[in-house]
OpenMM code with the backbone's topology and positions (N, CA, C; nanometers):
from openmm import Vec3, app, unit

residues = "UNK UNK UNK UNK UNK UNK UNK UNK UNK UNK UNK UNK UNK UNK UNK UNK UNK UNK UNK UNK UNK UNK UNK UNK UNK UNK UNK UNK UNK UNK UNK UNK UNK UNK UNK UNK UNK UNK UNK UNK UNK UNK UNK UNK UNK UNK UNK UNK UNK UNK UNK UNK UNK UNK UNK UNK UNK UNK UNK UNK UNK UNK UNK UNK UNK UNK UNK UNK UNK UNK UNK UNK UNK UNK UNK UNK UNK UNK UNK UNK UNK UNK UNK UNK UNK UNK UNK UNK UNK UNK UNK UNK UNK UNK UNK UNK UNK UNK UNK UNK UNK UNK UNK UNK UNK UNK UNK UNK UNK UNK UNK UNK UNK UNK UNK UNK UNK UNK UNK UNK UNK UNK UNK UNK UNK UNK UNK UNK UNK UNK UNK UNK UNK UNK UNK UNK UNK UNK UNK UNK UNK UNK UNK UNK UNK UNK UNK UNK UNK UNK UNK UNK UNK UNK UNK UNK UNK UNK UNK UNK UNK UNK UNK UNK UNK UNK UNK UNK UNK UNK UNK UNK UNK UNK UNK UNK UNK UNK UNK UNK UNK UNK UNK UNK UNK UNK UNK UNK UNK UNK UNK UNK".split()
positions = [
    Vec3(6.1583, 13.2465, 14.7608),
    Vec3(6.2106, 13.2048, 14.8656),
    Vec3(6.2917, 13.0622, 14.8372),
    Vec3(6.4117, 13.0690, 14.8516),
    Vec3(6.4766, 12.9242, 14.8208),
    Vec3(6.4857, 12.8266, 14.9288),
    Vec3(6.4865, 12.7047, 14.8936),
    Vec3(6.4625, 12.5852, 14.9723),
    Vec3(6.3253, 12.5705, 15.0571),
    Vec3(6.2173, 12.6596, 15.0301),
    Vec3(6.0971, 12.6578, 15.0880),
    Vec3(6.0141, 12.5346, 15.0498),
    Vec3(6.0016, 12.4416, 15.1628),
    Vec3(5.8944, 12.3291, 15.1398),
    Vec3(5.7731, 12.3679, 15.2032),
    Vec3(5.6639, 12.3269, 15.1228),
    Vec3(5.5259, 12.3108, 15.1739),
    Vec3(5.4608, 12.2092, 15.1756),
    Vec3(5.4169, 12.1742, 15.3124),
    Vec3(5.3452, 12.0375, 15.3203),
    Vec3(5.1952, 12.0619, 15.3600),
    Vec3(5.1134, 12.0037, 15.3129),
    Vec3(4.9365, 12.0169, 15.3541),
    Vec3(4.9163, 11.8638, 15.4222),
    Vec3(4.8473, 11.8446, 15.5304),
    Vec3(4.8037, 11.7514, 15.6039),
    Vec3(4.6649, 11.7300, 15.5810),
    Vec3(4.6035, 11.5984, 15.5458),
    Vec3(4.4586, 11.5937, 15.5385),
    Vec3(4.4323, 11.4758, 15.6588),
    Vec3(4.3419, 11.4823, 15.7481),
    Vec3(4.3127, 11.3985, 15.8210),
    Vec3(4.1716, 11.4368, 15.8886),
    Vec3(4.1537, 11.3681, 15.9750),
    Vec3(4.0236, 11.3720, 16.0542),
    Vec3(4.0159, 11.3912, 16.1996),
    Vec3(3.9582, 11.4679, 16.2780),
    Vec3(3.9561, 11.5163, 16.3941),
    Vec3(3.9910, 11.4093, 16.4893),
    Vec3(4.1199, 11.4142, 16.5482),
    Vec3(4.1317, 11.2929, 16.6828),
    Vec3(4.2353, 11.2081, 16.6129),
    Vec3(4.2851, 11.2005, 16.4875),
    Vec3(4.3871, 11.1201, 16.4559),
    Vec3(4.5224, 11.1824, 16.4566),
    Vec3(4.5240, 11.2835, 16.5053),
    Vec3(4.6697, 11.3509, 16.5477),
    Vec3(4.7210, 11.4007, 16.4124),
    Vec3(4.6731, 11.4585, 16.3052),
    Vec3(4.7464, 11.5152, 16.1881),
    Vec3(4.7992, 11.6652, 16.2446),
    Vec3(4.7247, 11.7266, 16.3168),
    Vec3(4.7639, 11.8625, 16.3653),
    Vec3(4.8873, 11.8340, 16.4596),
    Vec3(4.8881, 11.7454, 16.5545),
    Vec3(4.9819, 11.7183, 16.6369),
    Vec3(5.1207, 11.6806, 16.5665),
    Vec3(5.0945, 11.5953, 16.4480),
    Vec3(5.1955, 11.5538, 16.3840),
    Vec3(5.2636, 11.6683, 16.3023),
    Vec3(5.1867, 11.7572, 16.2585),
    Vec3(5.2307, 11.8817, 16.1770),
    Vec3(5.3168, 11.9734, 16.2607),
    Vec3(5.2734, 11.9525, 16.4062),
    Vec3(5.3639, 12.0536, 16.5094),
    Vec3(5.4758, 11.9883, 16.5279),
    Vec3(5.4526, 11.8641, 16.5612),
    Vec3(5.6039, 11.7667, 16.5889),
    Vec3(5.7169, 11.7891, 16.4903),
    Vec3(5.6426, 11.7993, 16.3495),
    Vec3(5.7477, 11.8030, 16.2361),
    Vec3(5.8185, 11.9439, 16.2390),
    Vec3(5.7418, 12.0570, 16.2528),
    Vec3(5.7795, 12.1791, 16.2788),
    Vec3(5.8727, 12.1834, 16.3969),
    Vec3(5.8906, 12.1565, 16.4945),
    Vec3(5.9470, 12.1299, 16.6168),
    Vec3(6.0923, 12.0697, 16.5817),
    Vec3(6.0592, 11.9470, 16.5094),
    Vec3(6.1848, 11.8645, 16.4834),
    Vec3(6.2928, 11.9577, 16.3713),
    Vec3(6.2243, 12.0252, 16.2568),
    Vec3(6.2856, 12.0951, 16.1763),
    Vec3(6.3342, 12.2315, 16.2390),
    Vec3(6.2646, 12.2997, 16.3241),
    Vec3(6.3309, 12.4030, 16.3854),
    Vec3(6.4334, 12.3535, 16.4685),
    Vec3(6.4398, 12.2401, 16.5283),
    Vec3(6.5857, 12.1940, 16.6235),
    Vec3(6.6799, 12.1634, 16.5279),
    Vec3(6.6773, 12.1537, 16.4202),
    Vec3(6.7821, 12.1394, 16.3080),
    Vec3(6.8436, 12.2731, 16.2303),
    Vec3(6.7728, 12.3884, 16.2875),
    Vec3(6.8142, 12.5194, 16.2366),
    Vec3(6.7322, 12.5742, 16.1142),
    Vec3(6.6010, 12.4939, 16.0986),
    Vec3(6.5378, 12.5708, 15.9731),
    Vec3(6.4399, 12.6656, 16.0443),
    Vec3(6.3996, 12.7410, 15.9626),
    Vec3(6.2767, 12.8224, 15.9917),
    Vec3(6.1484, 12.7477, 15.9583),
    Vec3(6.0502, 12.7614, 16.0374),
    Vec3(5.9315, 12.6926, 16.0136),
    Vec3(5.7901, 12.7473, 16.0408),
    Vec3(5.6879, 12.6886, 16.0155),
    Vec3(5.5636, 12.7248, 16.0325),
    Vec3(5.4780, 12.6020, 16.0483),
    Vec3(5.4018, 12.5675, 16.1278),
    Vec3(5.3047, 12.4549, 16.1316),
    Vec3(5.1731, 12.5153, 16.2310),
    Vec3(5.0760, 12.4901, 16.1148),
    Vec3(4.9499, 12.5484, 16.1882),
    Vec3(4.8152, 12.4666, 16.1313),
    Vec3(4.7263, 12.4435, 16.2175),
    Vec3(4.5960, 12.3811, 16.1531),
    Vec3(4.5004, 12.4746, 16.0929),
    Vec3(4.3949, 12.4128, 16.0164),
    Vec3(4.2994, 12.4906, 15.9636),
    Vec3(4.1792, 12.3829, 16.0023),
    Vec3(4.0567, 12.4544, 16.0814),
    Vec3(3.9509, 12.3493, 16.1204),
    Vec3(3.8182, 12.4138, 16.0643),
    Vec3(3.7158, 12.3144, 16.0285),
    Vec3(3.5735, 12.3547, 15.9990),
    Vec3(3.5323, 12.3173, 16.1412),
    Vec3(3.3925, 12.2664, 16.1352),
    Vec3(3.3424, 12.2318, 16.2566),
    Vec3(3.4278, 12.1529, 16.3469),
    Vec3(3.4484, 12.1883, 16.4568),
    Vec3(3.5602, 12.1328, 16.5298),
    Vec3(3.5013, 12.0198, 16.6124),
    Vec3(3.4938, 11.8795, 16.5587),
    Vec3(3.4401, 11.7764, 16.6224),
    Vec3(3.5367, 11.6508, 16.5689),
    Vec3(3.5261, 11.5562, 16.6270),
    Vec3(3.5989, 11.4272, 16.6346),
    Vec3(3.5312, 11.3639, 16.4897),
    Vec3(3.6168, 11.3114, 16.4191),
    Vec3(3.5858, 11.2512, 16.2806),
    Vec3(3.5776, 11.3539, 16.1797),
    Vec3(3.5653, 11.4813, 16.2064),
    Vec3(3.5322, 11.5786, 16.0916),
    Vec3(3.6890, 11.5935, 15.9982),
    Vec3(3.6849, 11.6289, 15.8848),
    Vec3(3.8020, 11.6688, 15.8122),
    Vec3(3.8768, 11.7680, 15.8713),
    Vec3(3.9832, 11.7560, 15.8871),
    Vec3(4.0794, 11.8881, 15.9152),
    Vec3(4.2184, 11.9041, 15.8124),
    Vec3(4.2517, 12.0013, 15.8254),
    Vec3(4.3998, 12.0347, 15.7299),
    Vec3(4.4680, 12.1037, 15.8229),
    Vec3(4.6262, 12.0606, 15.8203),
    Vec3(4.7168, 12.1148, 15.8886),
    Vec3(4.8249, 12.1552, 15.7948),
    Vec3(4.8998, 12.2420, 15.8141),
    Vec3(5.0167, 12.3034, 15.7160),
    Vec3(5.1503, 12.2883, 15.7934),
    Vec3(5.2594, 12.2779, 15.6752),
    Vec3(5.3980, 12.3263, 15.7485),
    Vec3(5.4627, 12.3949, 15.6211),
    Vec3(5.5454, 12.4807, 15.6734),
    Vec3(5.6262, 12.5521, 15.5836),
    Vec3(5.7751, 12.5247, 15.6516),
    Vec3(5.8768, 12.4902, 15.5744),
    Vec3(6.0145, 12.4644, 15.6156),
    Vec3(6.1038, 12.5230, 15.5382),
    Vec3(6.1871, 12.6139, 15.5740),
    Vec3(6.3047, 12.6875, 15.4847),
    Vec3(6.4342, 12.7106, 15.5447),
    Vec3(6.5240, 12.7275, 15.4720),
    Vec3(6.6569, 12.7693, 15.5390),
    Vec3(6.6515, 12.9173, 15.5463),
    Vec3(6.5539, 12.9986, 15.4992),
    Vec3(6.5412, 13.1420, 15.5149),
    Vec3(6.4223, 13.1739, 15.6155),
    Vec3(6.4400, 13.2994, 15.6643),
    Vec3(6.3038, 13.3310, 15.7210),
    Vec3(6.1876, 13.3442, 15.6587),
    Vec3(6.0794, 13.2841, 15.6711),
    Vec3(5.9405, 13.2797, 15.5948),
    Vec3(5.8580, 13.3966, 15.6106),
    Vec3(5.8022, 13.4636, 15.5064),
    Vec3(5.7431, 13.5704, 15.5074),
    Vec3(5.6059, 13.5603, 15.4893),
    Vec3(5.5595, 13.4611, 15.4258),
    Vec3(5.4370, 13.4204, 15.3697),
    Vec3(5.3577, 13.3682, 15.4888),
    Vec3(5.2277, 13.4272, 15.5148),
    Vec3(5.1379, 13.4076, 15.6141),
    Vec3(4.9997, 13.3780, 15.5698),
    Vec3(4.9845, 13.2592, 15.5184),
    Vec3(4.8477, 13.2195, 15.4541),
    Vec3(4.8433, 13.0510, 15.4338),
    Vec3(4.7153, 13.0058, 15.4172),
    Vec3(4.7159, 12.8613, 15.3980),
    Vec3(4.8058, 12.8174, 15.2755),
    Vec3(4.8421, 12.7149, 15.2316),
    Vec3(4.9204, 12.6509, 15.1497),
    Vec3(4.8283, 12.5950, 15.0381),
    Vec3(4.8601, 12.6502, 14.9300),
    Vec3(4.7418, 12.6274, 14.8032),
    Vec3(4.8466, 12.5513, 14.6945),
    Vec3(4.9626, 12.5478, 14.6935),
    Vec3(5.0463, 12.4661, 14.5930),
    Vec3(5.1552, 12.3737, 14.6573),
    Vec3(5.1150, 12.2975, 14.7397),
    Vec3(5.2141, 12.2296, 14.8506),
    Vec3(5.3168, 12.1180, 14.7525),
    Vec3(5.4407, 12.1285, 14.8093),
    Vec3(5.5322, 12.0086, 14.7538),
    Vec3(5.4783, 11.8915, 14.7820),
    Vec3(5.4188, 11.8772, 14.8924),
    Vec3(5.4009, 11.7490, 14.9508),
    Vec3(5.2558, 11.7579, 15.0300),
    Vec3(5.1751, 11.6348, 15.0003),
    Vec3(5.0572, 11.6139, 15.0841),
    Vec3(5.0499, 11.4963, 15.1575),
    Vec3(5.0188, 11.4703, 15.2747),
    Vec3(5.0095, 11.3699, 15.3766),
    Vec3(4.8503, 11.3430, 15.3965),
    Vec3(4.8350, 11.2356, 15.3743),
    Vec3(4.6850, 11.1817, 15.4047),
    Vec3(4.6746, 11.0819, 15.5028),
    Vec3(4.6348, 11.1235, 15.6232),
    Vec3(4.6106, 11.0660, 15.7339),
    Vec3(4.5198, 10.9405, 15.7490),
    Vec3(4.4092, 10.9704, 15.6665),
    Vec3(4.2949, 10.8813, 15.6604),
    Vec3(4.2532, 10.8656, 15.5107),
    Vec3(4.2804, 10.7191, 15.4593),
    Vec3(4.2313, 10.7378, 15.3045),
    Vec3(4.0984, 10.7403, 15.2739),
    Vec3(3.9978, 10.7512, 15.3571),
    Vec3(3.8672, 10.7399, 15.3488),
    Vec3(3.8422, 10.9107, 15.2803),
    Vec3(3.9356, 10.9973, 15.2859),
    Vec3(3.9225, 11.1253, 15.2402),
    Vec3(3.9331, 11.1358, 15.1005),
    Vec3(4.0105, 11.0448, 15.0465),
    Vec3(4.0298, 11.0402, 14.9208),
    Vec3(3.8906, 11.0326, 14.8281),
    Vec3(3.7950, 10.9995, 14.8881),
    Vec3(3.6933, 10.9953, 14.8151),
    Vec3(3.5821, 11.1297, 14.8471),
    Vec3(3.6382, 11.1963, 14.9255),
    Vec3(3.5291, 11.3459, 14.9812),
    Vec3(3.6045, 11.4478, 14.9451),
    Vec3(3.7640, 11.4639, 14.9646),
    Vec3(3.8446, 11.5627, 14.9661),
    Vec3(3.9385, 11.5722, 14.8511),
    Vec3(3.9430, 11.6696, 14.7660),
    Vec3(4.0335, 11.6651, 14.6632),
    Vec3(4.1934, 11.6877, 14.7127),
    Vec3(4.2330, 11.5951, 14.7543),
    Vec3(4.3643, 11.6094, 14.8457),
    Vec3(4.4842, 11.6413, 14.7316),
    Vec3(4.4753, 11.6398, 14.6236),
    Vec3(4.5830, 11.6534, 14.5281),
    Vec3(4.5654, 11.8013, 14.4494),
    Vec3(4.4667, 11.8909, 14.5253),
    Vec3(4.4394, 12.0084, 14.4762),
    Vec3(4.5754, 12.0948, 14.4955),
    Vec3(4.6153, 12.1423, 14.4043),
    Vec3(4.7385, 12.2218, 14.3702),
    Vec3(4.8626, 12.1635, 14.4067),
    Vec3(4.8756, 12.0419, 14.4203),
    Vec3(5.0015, 11.9526, 14.4494),
    Vec3(5.0810, 11.9731, 14.3405),
    Vec3(5.2108, 12.0083, 14.3493),
    Vec3(5.3153, 12.0134, 14.2488),
    Vec3(5.3640, 11.8686, 14.1928),
    Vec3(5.3557, 11.8328, 14.0850),
    Vec3(5.3855, 11.7249, 14.0359),
    Vec3(5.5197, 11.6931, 14.0532),
    Vec3(5.6251, 11.7836, 14.0751),
    Vec3(5.7590, 11.7474, 14.1371),
    Vec3(5.7640, 11.7071, 14.2799),
    Vec3(5.6508, 11.6904, 14.3384),
    Vec3(5.6307, 11.6590, 14.4846),
    Vec3(5.6059, 11.5083, 14.5043),
    Vec3(5.5233, 11.4983, 14.5998),
    Vec3(5.4797, 11.3624, 14.6392),
    Vec3(5.3484, 11.3579, 14.7379),
    Vec3(5.2721, 11.2889, 14.7174),
    Vec3(5.1706, 11.2557, 14.8179),
    Vec3(5.1861, 11.1130, 14.8913),
    Vec3(5.1794, 11.1076, 15.0160),
    Vec3(5.1979, 11.0108, 15.1184),
    Vec3(5.0565, 10.9763, 15.1850),
    Vec3(5.0236, 10.8361, 15.1610),
    Vec3(4.8664, 10.8190, 15.1973),
    Vec3(4.8717, 10.7133, 15.2941),
    Vec3(4.8076, 10.7043, 15.3939),
    Vec3(4.7965, 10.5816, 15.4967),
    Vec3(4.7010, 10.4868, 15.4285),
    Vec3(4.7341, 10.3732, 15.3955),
    Vec3(4.6466, 10.2769, 15.3450),
    Vec3(4.7274, 10.1526, 15.3214),
    Vec3(4.6715, 10.0248, 15.3191),
    Vec3(4.7206, 9.9037, 15.3082),
    Vec3(4.7591, 9.8765, 15.1508),
    Vec3(4.7041, 9.9646, 15.0843),
    Vec3(4.7110, 9.9682, 14.9324),
    Vec3(4.8514, 9.9991, 14.8763),
    Vec3(4.8762, 9.9685, 14.7504),
    Vec3(5.0101, 10.0304, 14.6931),
    Vec3(4.9768, 10.1384, 14.6084),
    Vec3(5.0978, 10.2344, 14.6067),
    Vec3(5.0820, 10.3288, 14.5060),
    Vec3(5.0095, 10.2974, 14.3734),
    Vec3(5.0163, 10.1969, 14.3232),
    Vec3(4.9493, 10.1998, 14.1862),
    Vec3(4.8048, 10.1447, 14.2200),
    Vec3(4.7578, 10.1051, 14.3289),
    Vec3(4.6201, 10.0901, 14.3635),
    Vec3(4.5609, 10.2155, 14.3896),
    Vec3(4.6238, 10.2988, 14.4356),
    Vec3(4.5620, 10.4152, 14.4858),
    Vec3(4.5487, 10.5423, 14.3828),
    Vec3(4.6589, 10.5156, 14.3101),
    Vec3(4.6776, 10.6457, 14.1833),
    Vec3(4.5365, 10.6633, 14.1179),
    Vec3(4.4397, 10.5910, 14.0918),
    Vec3(4.3241, 10.6150, 14.0205),
    Vec3(4.2154, 10.7114, 14.0972),
    Vec3(4.2403, 10.6945, 14.2153),
    Vec3(4.1623, 10.7865, 14.3143),
    Vec3(4.2247, 10.9320, 14.3187),
    Vec3(4.3459, 10.9724, 14.2299),
    Vec3(4.3903, 11.0834, 14.2904),
    Vec3(4.3483, 11.1941, 14.1603),
    Vec3(4.2571, 11.1860, 14.0918),
    Vec3(4.2164, 11.2743, 14.0098),
    Vec3(4.3099, 11.3417, 13.9048),
    Vec3(4.3927, 11.2159, 13.8586),
    Vec3(4.5007, 11.2284, 13.7293),
    Vec3(4.6153, 11.2657, 13.7968),
    Vec3(4.6478, 11.2715, 13.9092),
    Vec3(4.7724, 11.3233, 13.9676),
    Vec3(4.8867, 11.2482, 13.9125),
    Vec3(4.9916, 11.3036, 13.8642),
    Vec3(5.1268, 11.2149, 13.7782),
    Vec3(5.2382, 11.2173, 13.8636),
    Vec3(5.2525, 11.2903, 13.9732),
    Vec3(5.3752, 11.2938, 14.0592),
    Vec3(5.3698, 11.1709, 14.1270),
    Vec3(5.4873, 11.1782, 14.2290),
    Vec3(5.5297, 11.0470, 14.3221),
    Vec3(5.3799, 11.0288, 14.3891),
    Vec3(5.3398, 10.8858, 14.4088),
    Vec3(5.2501, 10.8337, 14.5074),
    Vec3(5.3286, 10.7389, 14.6098),
    Vec3(5.3263, 10.7887, 14.7184),
    Vec3(5.3795, 10.6665, 14.8526),
    Vec3(5.2568, 10.6331, 14.9262),
    Vec3(5.2772, 10.5225, 14.9731),
    Vec3(5.1759, 10.4713, 15.0684),
    Vec3(5.2491, 10.4150, 15.1770),
    Vec3(5.1759, 10.4258, 15.3200),
    Vec3(5.2242, 10.3514, 15.4260),
    Vec3(5.1105, 10.2640, 15.5066),
    Vec3(5.1076, 10.1853, 15.5522),
    Vec3(5.0149, 10.1345, 15.6382),
    Vec3(5.0407, 10.1465, 15.7813),
    Vec3(4.9947, 10.2711, 15.8164),
    Vec3(4.9994, 10.3373, 15.9421),
    Vec3(4.9339, 10.2754, 16.0305),
    Vec3(4.8258, 10.1891, 16.0007),
    Vec3(4.7202, 10.1393, 16.1003),
    Vec3(4.8151, 10.0049, 16.1590),
    Vec3(4.8608, 9.9346, 16.0515),
    Vec3(4.9612, 9.8099, 16.1152),
    Vec3(5.0602, 9.8384, 16.1907),
    Vec3(5.1378, 9.9452, 16.1619),
    Vec3(5.2543, 9.9750, 16.2100),
    Vec3(5.2176, 10.0393, 16.3645),
    Vec3(5.1060, 10.1088, 16.3752),
    Vec3(5.0573, 10.1482, 16.4917),
    Vec3(5.0304, 10.0367, 16.6029),
    Vec3(4.9379, 9.9782, 16.5452),
    Vec3(4.8858, 9.8659, 16.6360),
    Vec3(5.0145, 9.7707, 16.6696),
    Vec3(5.0842, 9.7387, 16.5870),
    Vec3(5.1911, 9.6642, 16.6206),
    Vec3(5.2869, 9.7078, 16.7411),
    Vec3(5.3168, 9.8445, 16.7170),
    Vec3(5.4244, 9.8861, 16.8050),
    Vec3(5.3540, 9.9826, 16.9294),
    Vec3(5.2279, 10.0283, 16.9171),
    Vec3(5.1633, 10.1194, 17.0152),
    Vec3(5.0472, 10.0494, 17.0869),
    Vec3(5.0123, 9.9291, 17.0007),
    Vec3(4.8758, 9.8438, 17.0730),
    Vec3(4.7698, 9.9162, 17.0541),
    Vec3(4.7563, 10.0294, 16.9830),
    Vec3(4.6179, 10.0968, 16.9589),
    Vec3(4.6719, 10.1969, 16.8064),
    Vec3(4.5516, 10.2272, 16.7370),
    Vec3(4.5481, 10.3203, 16.6414),
    Vec3(4.5706, 10.4509, 16.6635),
    Vec3(4.7040, 10.4845, 16.6574),
    Vec3(4.7327, 10.6178, 16.6554),
    Vec3(4.8119, 10.6497, 16.5093),
    Vec3(4.7531, 10.6844, 16.4030),
    Vec3(4.8204, 10.6944, 16.2506),
    Vec3(4.9218, 10.8186, 16.2480),
    Vec3(4.9196, 10.9201, 16.3483),
    Vec3(5.0028, 11.0482, 16.3242),
    Vec3(5.1507, 10.9864, 16.3367),
    Vec3(5.1931, 10.9013, 16.4375),
    Vec3(5.3198, 10.8860, 16.4434),
    Vec3(5.3982, 10.8154, 16.3201),
    Vec3(5.3461, 10.7074, 16.2742),
    Vec3(5.3907, 10.6403, 16.1243),
    Vec3(5.3960, 10.7362, 16.0310),
    Vec3(5.2985, 10.8440, 16.0127),
    Vec3(5.2922, 10.9239, 15.9278),
    Vec3(5.3789, 11.0306, 15.9014),
    Vec3(5.4099, 11.1016, 16.0422),
    Vec3(5.5107, 11.1791, 16.0485),
    Vec3(5.6553, 11.1414, 16.0027),
    Vec3(5.6886, 11.0085, 16.0492),
    Vec3(5.8056, 10.9305, 15.9736),
    Vec3(5.8123, 10.9341, 15.8403),
    Vec3(5.7000, 10.9063, 15.7949),
    Vec3(5.6473, 10.8672, 15.6438),
    Vec3(5.7170, 10.9998, 15.5675),
    Vec3(5.6641, 11.1342, 15.6062),
    Vec3(5.6793, 11.2331, 15.5460),
    Vec3(5.8524, 11.2915, 15.5493),
    Vec3(5.8888, 11.2536, 15.6505),
    Vec3(6.0378, 11.2754, 15.6738),
    Vec3(6.0987, 11.1951, 15.5672),
    Vec3(6.0485, 11.0870, 15.5574),
    Vec3(6.1331, 10.9783, 15.4696),
    Vec3(6.1252, 11.0253, 15.3003),
    Vec3(6.0039, 11.0641, 15.2754),
    Vec3(5.9572, 11.1157, 15.1153),
    Vec3(6.0292, 11.2397, 15.1003),
    Vec3(6.0089, 11.3377, 15.1961),
    Vec3(6.0435, 11.4668, 15.1603),
    Vec3(6.2221, 11.4764, 15.1756),
    Vec3(6.2759, 11.4096, 15.2634),
    Vec3(6.4091, 11.4392, 15.2853),
    Vec3(6.4457, 11.5613, 15.3628),
    Vec3(6.3508, 11.6099, 15.4162),
    Vec3(6.3381, 11.7496, 15.5125),
    Vec3(6.4670, 11.7802, 15.6083),
    Vec3(6.4832, 11.6577, 15.6527),
    Vec3(6.6139, 11.6422, 15.7471),
    Vec3(6.6727, 11.5027, 15.7452),
    Vec3(6.8062, 11.4740, 15.8066),
    Vec3(6.8715, 11.3587, 15.8282),
    Vec3(6.7624, 11.2759, 15.9184),
    Vec3(6.7529, 11.1430, 15.8612),
    Vec3(6.6679, 11.0660, 15.9494),
    Vec3(6.7399, 11.0462, 16.0905),
    Vec3(6.8564, 11.0064, 16.1076),
    Vec3(6.9156, 10.9996, 16.2455),
    Vec3(6.8643, 11.1151, 16.3335),
    Vec3(6.9152, 11.2426, 16.2824),
    Vec3(6.8836, 11.3772, 16.3529),
    Vec3(6.7349, 11.3850, 16.3939),
    Vec3(6.6362, 11.3294, 16.3115),
    Vec3(6.4953, 11.3146, 16.3105),
    Vec3(6.4576, 11.2334, 16.4440),
    Vec3(6.5157, 11.1196, 16.4396),
    Vec3(6.4833, 11.0058, 16.5466),
    Vec3(6.5624, 11.0745, 16.6911),
    Vec3(6.6564, 11.1222, 16.6709),
    Vec3(6.7370, 11.1857, 16.8036),
    Vec3(6.6231, 11.2865, 16.8499),
    Vec3(6.5878, 11.3926, 16.7692),
    Vec3(6.5069, 11.5008, 16.8344),
    Vec3(6.3687, 11.4139, 16.8668),
    Vec3(6.3257, 11.3294, 16.8159),
    Vec3(6.1804, 11.2893, 16.8532),
    Vec3(6.2086, 11.2096, 16.9944),
    Vec3(6.3156, 11.1332, 17.0427),
    Vec3(6.3171, 11.0816, 17.1732),
    Vec3(6.3205, 11.2084, 17.2443),
    Vec3(6.3919, 11.3108, 17.2533),
    Vec3(6.3648, 11.4256, 17.3413),
    Vec3(6.2263, 11.4729, 17.3127),
    Vec3(6.1736, 11.4936, 17.2234),
    Vec3(6.0195, 11.5355, 17.2367),
    Vec3(5.9474, 11.4261, 17.2890),
    Vec3(5.9400, 11.3087, 17.2684),
    Vec3(5.8725, 11.2248, 17.3441),
    Vec3(5.8797, 11.2042, 17.4764),
    Vec3(6.0203, 11.2369, 17.5379),
    Vec3(6.0494, 11.2413, 17.6684),
    Vec3(5.9946, 11.3292, 17.7265),
    Vec3(5.9643, 11.4260, 17.6817),
    Vec3(5.9050, 11.5911, 17.7120),
    Vec3(5.7431, 11.5444, 17.7329),
    Vec3(5.6606, 11.5177, 17.5882),
    Vec3(5.5537, 11.5002, 17.5723),
    Vec3(5.4883, 11.3985, 17.6773),
    Vec3(5.5630, 11.2698, 17.6784),
    Vec3(5.5234, 11.1514, 17.7809),
    Vec3(5.5898, 11.1590, 17.9077),
    Vec3(5.6055, 11.2451, 17.9582),
    Vec3(5.6567, 11.2541, 18.0783),
    Vec3(5.6059, 11.1725, 18.2171),
    Vec3(5.4786, 11.1818, 18.1718),
    Vec3(5.3991, 11.1163, 18.2902),
    Vec3(5.3626, 10.9689, 18.2457),
    Vec3(5.3853, 10.9296, 18.1345),
    Vec3(5.3671, 10.7836, 18.0590),
    Vec3(5.4815, 10.7331, 17.9557),
    Vec3(5.6015, 10.7112, 18.0536),
    Vec3(5.7338, 10.7208, 17.9836),
    Vec3(5.7150, 10.5829, 17.8961),
    Vec3(5.6403, 10.4790, 17.9516),
    Vec3(5.6253, 10.3378, 17.9053),
    Vec3(5.5889, 10.3634, 17.7584),
    Vec3(5.5296, 10.4579, 17.7078),
    Vec3(5.4798, 10.4517, 17.5449),
    Vec3(5.6093, 10.5202, 17.4533),
    Vec3(5.7157, 10.5479, 17.5210),
    Vec3(5.8203, 10.6249, 17.4346),
    Vec3(5.8785, 10.5137, 17.3642),
    Vec3(5.9060, 10.3878, 17.3983),
    Vec3(5.9875, 10.2983, 17.3067),
    Vec3(5.8767, 10.2745, 17.2145),
    Vec3(5.7617, 10.2436, 17.2351),
    Vec3(5.6470, 10.2220, 17.1178),
    Vec3(5.6583, 10.3232, 17.0063),
    Vec3(5.6634, 10.4466, 17.0594),
    Vec3(5.6512, 10.5404, 16.9626),
    Vec3(5.7668, 10.5793, 16.8557),
    Vec3(5.8900, 10.5102, 16.9306),
    Vec3(6.0176, 10.5361, 16.8517),
    Vec3(6.0030, 10.4111, 16.7353),
    Vec3(5.9820, 10.2941, 16.8256),
    Vec3(5.9679, 10.1660, 16.7182),
    Vec3(5.8814, 10.2102, 16.6014),
    Vec3(5.7555, 10.2644, 16.6001),
    Vec3(5.6640, 10.3224, 16.4920),
    Vec3(5.7290, 10.4253, 16.4123),
    Vec3(5.8125, 10.4970, 16.4533),
    Vec3(5.8932, 10.5886, 16.3727),
    Vec3(6.0076, 10.5211, 16.2870),
    Vec3(6.0805, 10.4374, 16.3542),
    Vec3(6.1918, 10.3393, 16.3025),
    Vec3(6.1238, 10.2528, 16.1838),
    Vec3(6.0114, 10.2084, 16.2194),
    Vec3(5.9554, 10.1009, 16.1111),
    Vec3(5.8766, 10.1596, 15.9953),
    Vec3(5.8479, 10.2908, 16.0165),
    Vec3(5.7717, 10.3930, 15.9180),
    Vec3(5.8676, 10.4270, 15.8048),
    Vec3(6.0050, 10.4872, 15.8581),
    Vec3(6.1037, 10.4925, 15.7811),
    Vec3(6.1356, 10.4054, 15.6787),
    Vec3(6.1373, 10.2770, 15.7373),
    Vec3(6.1512, 10.1597, 15.6460),
    Vec3(6.0561, 10.1150, 15.5585),
    Vec3(5.9448, 10.1559, 15.5746),
    Vec3(5.8049, 10.0640, 15.5234),
    Vec3(5.7205, 10.1567, 15.4164),
    Vec3(5.7932, 10.2750, 15.3982),
    Vec3(5.7147, 10.3598, 15.2897),
    Vec3(5.7368, 10.2840, 15.1383),
    Vec3(5.6047, 10.2725, 15.0582),
    Vec3(5.6194, 10.1977, 14.9371),
    Vec3(5.6088, 10.3339, 14.8264),
    Vec3(5.6790, 10.3132, 14.7299),
    Vec3(5.6638, 10.3852, 14.6266),
    Vec3(5.7964, 10.5061, 14.6030),
    Vec3(5.8775, 10.4750, 14.7138),
    Vec3(6.0021, 10.5599, 14.6629),
    Vec3(6.0782, 10.5466, 14.5671),
] * unit.nanometer
topology = app.Topology()
chain = topology.addChain("A")
for resn in residues:
    res = topology.addResidue(resn, chain)
    for name in ("N", "CA", "C"):
        topology.addAtom(name, app.Element.getBySymbol(name[0]), res)
């Protein structure tokens, strides 16, 4: 299947990795792509490791399984680097995007010899600065769009305004902060 991009998300329950993967699927769909976005759970509880997936393609997607050899991996919680093999199957031609204050060179030794591109973003600081609380999924969503080039950044931002207006219809005061988090994140990814 040509132009198929596969993304695996690693996070903890309650951090929004599943929500971010579904928002990415919606945004890609709205640009005319074929998409899949789905989570995989272990014991469903706050703080437990979770995995979510995206497939994005220019053609109909006929694969219906988990993703074992992703093009990109998004790590929403860097404490998972110690307990989960986040680079398992990750293509060297792809990239890993990690939420951390550290530089790509500082986290590379934790990646079990992965030789591909390593990108980092401080989603905690961006989230607290723009939203007043720690919601890492919004910055990580923008970071994977930046690193993967899945869609035009302006199209992405335009789609997210519409999505946030719908999602936050009862609390529109949070839309501007979420949009600022996306904009900052597009500009603050390290390792590109």
